[in-house]
C-alpha positions as CSV (number, residue, x, y, z in Angstrom):
1,X,0.0,0.2,0.0
2,X,1.7,3.3,-1.2
3,X,1.9,6.1,1.6
4,X,1.4,10.1,1.9
5,X,1.9,12.4,3.8
6,X,-0.5,14.9,5.6
7,X,0.7,18.3,7.2
8,X,-1.5,19.6,9.7
9,X,-1.1,22.9,12.3
10,X,-2.6,21.2,15.8
11,X,-1.6,24.0,19.0
12,X,2.5,22.9,20.6
13,X,1.1,22.1,24.0
14,X,-2.3,19.5,22.6
15,X,0.6,17.6,20.5
16,X,2.9,17.5,22.9
17,X,-0.5,15.9,25.6
18,X,-1.4,14.1,22.6
19,X,2.0,12.1,22.0
20,X,2.9,11.7,25.7
21,X,-1.1,9.9,25.8
22,X,-0.1,7.6,22.1
23,X,3.5,6.4,23.8
24,X,1.4,5.6,26.9
25,X,-0.8,3.8,24.7
26,X,2.1,2.0,22.5
27,X,0.7,4.5,19.2
28,X,2.8,6.9,17.4
29,X,1.1,10.2,16.2
30,X,1.2,8.6,12.6
31,X,-0.4,5.4,13.6
32,X,-3.3,7.4,16.0
33,X,-4.1,9.6,13.3
34,X,-4.8,6.5,10.7
35,X,-7.0,5.0,13.3
36,X,-9.0,8.3,13.2
37,X,-9.1,8.2,9.6
38,X,-9.9,4.8,9.4
39,X,-12.6,4.9,11.9
40,X,-14.2,7.5,10.2
41,X,-14.1,6.3,6.9
42,X,-15.8,3.0,9.0
43,X,-18.5,4.9,10.5
44,X,-19.1,7.2,7.1
45,X,-18.6,9.7,9.2
46,X,-16.7,11.9,12.2
47,X,-16.1,8.9,15.1
48,X,-17.6,10.7,18.0
49,X,-20.1,13.5,18.1
50,X,-19.7,16.8,17.3
51,X,-21.8,19.7,18.4
52,X,-22.2,23.6,19.7
53,X,-21.4,24.4,23.4
54,X,-25.0,25.3,24.8
55,X,-24.4,28.6,26.4
56,X,-26.3,28.8,30.2
57,X,-28.0,31.5,31.3
58,X,-25.7,33.7,32.4
59,X,-23.5,33.3,29.2
60,X,-26.2,34.4,26.8
61,X,-26.9,37.6,28.5
62,X,-23.2,38.0,28.7
63,X,-23.1,37.7,24.9
64,X,-26.6,39.8,24.9
65,X,-25.1,42.2,26.8
66,X,-21.8,42.6,24.7
67,X,-23.4,43.0,21.0
68,X,-25.3,45.6,22.1
69,X,-21.9,47.8,23.7
70,X,-20.3,46.7,20.4
71,X,-23.2,47.5,18.1
72,X,-26.1,49.6,20.0
73,X,-28.5,50.4,17.7
74,X,-27.5,48.8,14.7
75,X,-27.5,45.8,13.1
76,X,-24.5,43.1,13.6
77,X,-23.5,42.7,9.7
78,X,-22.3,39.0,10.6
79,X,-26.6,38.5,11.2
80,X,-26.8,39.9,8.1
């Protein structure tokens, strides 16, 4: 089987933590990424749930206040 390279940019701390974890599991970064890719193909999608975090009431109020401070009565152009 022919192989190819994949270049991925990640936070250096995340990479270091992942390398430690994978080493403890007896894996290399390459084998762990290959396992993820095979699992994604087998699941025909991301092999775990991906969803947005639901904000609590306090966070929603803070976000609303921030938008009002930044945009005032104007429409937020990101919402158009």
